N, C-alpha and C positions, 0 to 999 in steps of 0.2 A: 504494500500500500504506500502511496505517495500522497501526502496531504500538505496543503498550504492552509494554515489556520490563521485567519484574520491578518493576512500578510498585507503590508502597505509598502509600496515603492514610490518614492517621490523624485520627480525631476522638475526643473523649472517649467511651469505651465501645464504639468501633467501629474496625475496621481493614479496609480494602479491599486485597486483593492481586490484581494483575492481570498476566497474561502472555498476551497475545492479539495475533494478527495478522489483519488483514482485507486480502485481496488486492484489487488493482485490479479493478473490475467486480463484486465480491461485494457482497452486501447483508447487513448485520448488524442483528439485532434483539436488544436487551438487555431481557430479561424478568426480573421478580422483584418481590417485595413492596416496599412503601415502606421506605426506609432500607437497601436492600441494596447500594447503590452505583452504580446505573445512571447517575444524573445526575452523580455524582462522576467516573465514568470519562469521560463526555463533556466535563465541565468541564476535566479534565486535558488531554484532546486539544486543546481549544480554547485552552488557556493561561489559563483563568480561575481555575485552581487549580494550585498547585505540589505535585508529589508529594514525600513525605518521602524516597522512594528510587525508583530506577528511571529509565528514559528513555522518551521518546516519539519515534517516528520517522514521518516522511512519506517513503515510499520509503526511500532510504538516508540521508536527511538527518535528523540529530538536531535536533529543534525544542524540546527540553525547556526551553532557556533563552531561547527567543524570546518576546517579548510577544505577546499575542493579536492585535494589529493587524498583525503581520508573519507570521502563520500562514496567512491566507486561508481561515479556517474559518468557516462559518455555524453558528449555534447558536440554536435556538428553544426557549425555556423551555416546560415542559409546563403551566404555569399559564395557563389560558385567559383569566384576568382581569389579565394583565400591564398592559395599558392598556385598561380596559373602556370608555373613552370613544371609542376609535378603532375603525374597521372592521378586519376581518381583513387587508385589503389594506394599510391604514395601519400596523398592528402589524408586519407582515412588512417593509414598506418602512422602518420606523423604524431598524432596525439597518443597513440599506444606505445610509442617508443620513448 
């Protein structure tokens, strides 16, 4: 289970409020226009972004204060040109190495 409980992420002119739980085995699709908070929600789950308020849980474990390298989460950025000189395989492998 992955849960964002009363999570708030603030940027100038924008505030994301998220209270959502994804059960084990479920698939979640985040849809919305650019700037609606989809990537921010994923960044918070991965530990790449710290919420202004709220907590993130993996199962019953509160991971809000864990650094990204201790969460065991994979994150692939949506920009296809992250490393344009690498193949798709090398781009995916980069984060694993």
